N, C-alpha and C positions, 0 to 999 in steps of 0.2 A: 434843576440841572443834574442833580444826582440821579434822578430817575432816568432821564434820557441817556445819560452817559452809561449807567448800569445796563440799560436795555441794549445799547450798541455793544458794550463789552460782552454781555451774555450771548447775544446773537453771533457776533464774530468769533468769540471764544469757543462757543459750542460747535460751530462749524469746523474750526481748526482742530479742536479736541476730538471730534468725531472722525475727522480724516485720519488723525494719528491712530485712533483706536481701531479703525478699519484696517489700516496697514499692519498694525501690530497683530491683530487677531488673524489676519490672513497668513502672516509669517509663522505664527505659533501653530495654527491649524495644519499648515502644509509642512510642518516639521523643518522649517528653515529659520530657526531662531538665531542662527549665526549672523544673519543679515541685520538683526536689530542693532548691532554695533555701528552700522552705517546709517540707520534711521535716526537715532538720537542726535548725532552731530549735525545732521541736516536740520532737524527740528530746532535744536539749540541755536544754530547760526541764524535761522529765520527769526526767532524770537529776539535775539540780540540786535539784529539789523533793524527790526521794527521799533524796538525801544530807542535805538540810536537815532533813527529818523524822526521819531516823535520828539525826542529831546532837542535835536538840532532845530527843528521847525519851531518849537515852543520857546526856546531860550535864546537862540541867536538872533531872532527877529526883533528882540527887545532893543537891539542896537540901531535899528532903523528909525527914521523919522516917522511922525504920525501918519502922514499920507501914504508913505511907503508901507507901513504896517497895515493900514486899512486896505490898501490895494492888494497886498499879498494875502491878507486874511480873507478878503472877499473872493479872490480867485480860488484859493484852496477850499473855501466853503462850497463853491460851485462844483469843484472837483469831487468833494465829499458827497454831494448830492448825487452826482453821476455814479459814484461808486455804490452808494446804498441802493439806488434805483436798479442798477444792474444786478446787485447782489440778491435783492428780494425776488426779482424775476428769474434769475438763474437758479436759485434754490427751489423756487416753485416748480420749475421745469425739470431740474435734475435730481430732486429728492428721491424719486423712485429708482433711479439707475446709478446714483453716485457710487454706491458700494461696489457694484459690478465693474464699473469703469476704473475705479481705483485698484481693484484686484488685478484687472487686466494690465494696467500700466505697471504695477509692481512686478508682475510676472515677466513682462518684457524687460524691465530694468534689471531683474535678477539674471536674465540671460545675457545682458550686455556687460554687467560687472558692478563692483561695489560703488564706484563713483556715480553710476547711473542711479543707484538706490539712494545715495546721499542727495543727489540733485532733485530727484522726485520728491523726497521728503521736504527738502528746502522749499521747493516751489509750491508744494501743496499747502504748507503752513504760511509761507512768506506772503502770499497774496492776501490772505486774511489779515496778517500782521500789518502790512503796509496800509491797507484800508483803515485799520484801527488807528494807526499813527496819524493819518490825515484827519480822521474824525476827532481824535483827541485834541489836535491843534485847533480845529474849528470850534470845539466845545470850550476850550480855554479862551478863545477870542470872544465868544458870546457871553461868557461868564463875567461876573464882576472881577475887577482887577485884584489879584492876590488871593483869590479864593481857591481852596483845595477841592472843591466839590467835583469837578470833572475827574480828577485823579482818584478820588474816593469812589465815585460811581463806576468808573472803568474797572478799578481793582475788585470791587464787589461783584460786578457782572462776570468778569473773567474767572474769578475764584469759584463762583457758583457753576459756571460752565464746565470747568475742569472736574469738579465734584460730580456733576450730572453725567458727564461723559465716562468717568471711571465707574460709576454705579451701573450705567448701561452696559459697559464692557463686562463687568462682573456678573451681570444678570440680576443685580439687586433691585433694580427698578425697570419698569417697562411702561412707556407711554407713547401716544401717537405723535410721532415727530412731524407728520404732515400738518396736524392741527396746530402744533407748537409754532411751526414756521409760518403758518397762515396768520395766527394771532399776532405774533411779533412783527410780521410783515406789515399788517394794517397799522400797528402802532408806529412803526418806522416810517410809514408814508407821512404821518403827521410830523414826526421829528424832522424828516428830510425837508418838508415844506417850510418849517421854521428855520432850518439852517439855510435854505435858499433865500428866504426873506432877509435874514441877517447878512448873508453874503452880499446881496444886492445893496443893502444899507451901507455896508462897509465900502463898497465901490462908489456909492454916493458920497460918503464921507471923504473919500480920496479924490473927489471931483472927477472921477472917471465916468460916472453916470450922472445925469441931471436929476433934479427933483428932491434934493435933501431938505429943502424948506417947504415942500408941498406935503403937509401932514394930512392924513385921512382922519386921524383922531389923536388926541393927547389925553390919556387917562391917568396922568401922573397923580392927580388929586384924588380920584375916586377908586382907582385900581392900581396902586403903585406896586412896582416889582418887589419892593422891600416888605410888603405885607405877606402873610402866610398864604393867602389865596393867590396873590400875584406871583409869589415864588412857585406855587404849585402849577399855575398856568405856564409860567416860564420854563419850568422843568420838564413838563410834558409836551407842550406845544410851541416852546420857544417864543412865548408871548413877549411883546415889546410894548411898554406903556406909551411910547411915542412911535407910531407906525406911519410911514410914508405911504402914499398912494401906490407906488411901485411895489413896495413890500407886500401890501395887502393883495394886490392883483396877482402877484407871483405866487403867494401862498394859496390863494383860492384856486387859481388855474392849475397848479400842481396837483392839489388834492382832487379836484374835479376830473382831471384827466387820468392821473395815475391810479387812484383807488379803484375805479370801476374796471380798469384794465387788469389790475392785479386780482380782483375778486371774480372776474369772468370765469365761467365753467371751463374746465379743460376738455379737450376733445378725445382724450384717451379713454378707452373702454375698460382697460384693466385697472381694477381698484387696488390700492395699496393695502397691506395687511392692517388689521385693526390696531395691533400693537407693534411697535418697532423697537429694535435694540440693535446692538452692534454684532453680537454673535449670531450665527446661523443655527 
């Protein structure tokens, strides 16, 4: 659970941090540092909103009954899967042009006024933050009750993302962002498949979907989630020791459909630079 949470935190955090780095670098390079005073409030508001949404989802739902919790958890897990699927395909498509698009939007916002700069910064970071909040809630739902693993994982991933983005901005490190997003995208396909399975299982627990008693396998004795190898499988692939037929079919169908689509060759002929950073 720590691994999958850290992976999501790293991916979402790096995207958000890179967006901020691109906006800051553009303003510094074009000698418009005065606009930074409007960027940071937008970024800060987006972060606070994301934390608030995650806290509300995680802690207020504890007041609901069991079936209501399972119904909400299952629905939000499916929303999280939609988010991560859209995210990995969007970044795969936009990784080559995101910097130019952000600079263009910032240039337009500067012409409109300070509030436009603040709103652009808020929206650029807020989208990633809200996705992370939904993922965090989903991770808490699938983790064992009372465990701090999701919070630890997300914190580690986001911290590493911020450090990496800062080093890229300063030019201290350079690496191929395209390869990074491809590798993390493949891993996230398996994470999302597991979240989808858990979400459907929650809906079965809530009696919204049938088949809760129709188990494909029960590996509680041979491969328990409490063992180190069971915990490893659970953390990476969201393994469940008691898996229903619907869970297994959904997991397999998602991987078989989404993974080949994600890995299919792009049609663009212009190749990205071998090394990518924030500065030009």
